[in-house]
N, C-alpha and C positions, 0 to 999 in steps of 0.2 A: 804834379804836372800830370794832364791826361791823354798822355804818350803811353797808354797799355798800361800802365804804372798803376792804375784806381783799381784795377782788375784784380792786379796782386795784392794792394788794400782788402778790397773785400772778402776778398779769399782767405784773408787772415783776421778780418774783424773778428770773427768768433773766440780768437784766439786774446787778441787785444781785451775785448769784453771777460773775458774769463780773468785774465790779470788783473784789470782794476778791480772787478770784484772780489776776486783774492785778498787784494790789497786794502780795499774797504774793511773786509770783514777782519783781518788783521787789528785795525783802527779801532773797529770796534768791540772786539774782543779787549785791546790795550786800555778801553776806555777809562779816562781817570790815573791813568799809570802815566805818569810824565815821564819818566826814563825809557819807557818802552816803544812811548809815541817816538818822541826824540832820535831814538835808534831806528828806527820807522824812514823818519824822515831824513837821515844821514844817508841809510841805505838807499832810499832813492835819489837823494842828490847823486852818491856813488855811482849809481845805474846809469843815471843822466849823463855824465862826465865820462865813464868807460864808452858807451855807447856813442857819442859826439868824437870822441879824440879816437877811438879804435876801428870804428866804423864807418860813421858818419863823414869825417873828413878824408877818407877815402876815396868816397864816391862823390864829392862833388865834382861839377863840370869843369870842363879843361878848354871850353872856347866862350865868346861871347853869348849867343846865341842860347848857348842849355844854360848859360848864367843866368839870363834875362828871363827864361822859361821857370828856374826854379824861383827867381824873386817874386815873379807874378805869381805862381802858386803859393809862396808864401806869405805873400800877403791876402788874397783870395779867400786861405782856408784855413785865415787865425792867427797869424804873424811866427814871428819866432818860438819856439819854446822856452821857457824860463820857468825858471824854481824860487820865487820870490824866499826870500828869507826873513825872518821875524825882526822886526826893528826893536832894540832893547828900550825904547818908550814903551812899546809894548806890554812887553814885560813887566817893567815898572809900574801899569797902571794898574794889574791886579793888586798890588802891593802897594799902593797910594791909596785905593781903594778900603782893601783891607786896614789900613792905617787911621783911615778918616771912621770907618767904621768902629773903631776899638777905642776911639779919642770920643765918640757920641756915647758909648755906652759906658766911658767911665773908666776905662781899663787904665 
């Protein structure tokens, strides 16, 4: 919403970038460690839930005009934030590849 709030976002953009960089650095540090990366993903999901439930919900509009403006902003700025979970099939794909390689190698 461009009602002065973008100035606040711009002011905090450096903090957001630093936070994103810290998370990326952790992911790089944990590269190859499935359990640590899974813990990081769980933490990010938990933070998403906390921010949504404890802070964001309290700021939702209480009239139609403000709701319309929020929905318009969500649509124009990239949609609703969503943390996608990996599908079981994607996890199993690695096992299927490994199994087929073992069969072709004669194990």
